[in-house]
N, C-alpha and C positions, 0 to 999 in steps of 0.2 A: 466362962466367967475367968478362968485362971489366965487364959490367954489374953483376955482385956487387960487384966492386971499387969501382965507383962508388957503389953503395949503401952499402958500409960507410964510405966516405970521407963520404958525405952524413950518415949517422947519427952518425959521430963529430964532424963539424963542428956538429950540432944539439946534441949533448949537451955539447959545450964551451961553445957559445953560451948554452945554457940554464943551465949552471952559473955562467958568469960574470954572467948577468943576475941569478940569484938571489943571488950574493955581493954585487953592487952594490945590490941592493934592501935587504938585510939591513944593509950597511954604512951606507947613507944613513939608514935608519930609526934605527940606533943613534947615529950622530953627531948627527942632529937631536934626538933625544932628550937627548943630553948637553949640546948647546947650550942647549936650553931649561930644563934643570934648573939650569944654571949660571947662567943668567939670572934665574931665580927665587931663587936662593941670593943673588946680588948685590943684587936688590931688598930682600931681607929684611935683608941687612947695612946697605943704605943708609938704611931707615928706622929702624934703631936696635937691631936684635935683636943678642945677643952671639953668639959662636961656639957656646957651649954651649946657647943656645936654638934656633939654627938647626939 
């Protein structure tokens, strides 16, 4: 029974670690995408495009 308790704790820790790693990956991907897109829009504005054209 003691071994089963350790097993459940290990599985819980693994699931939490996997979930946090997945969240971090999705968050980093989304934030990098937003930063790149804002840089592209700023470049278009700098070369003379209006807000409507962008």
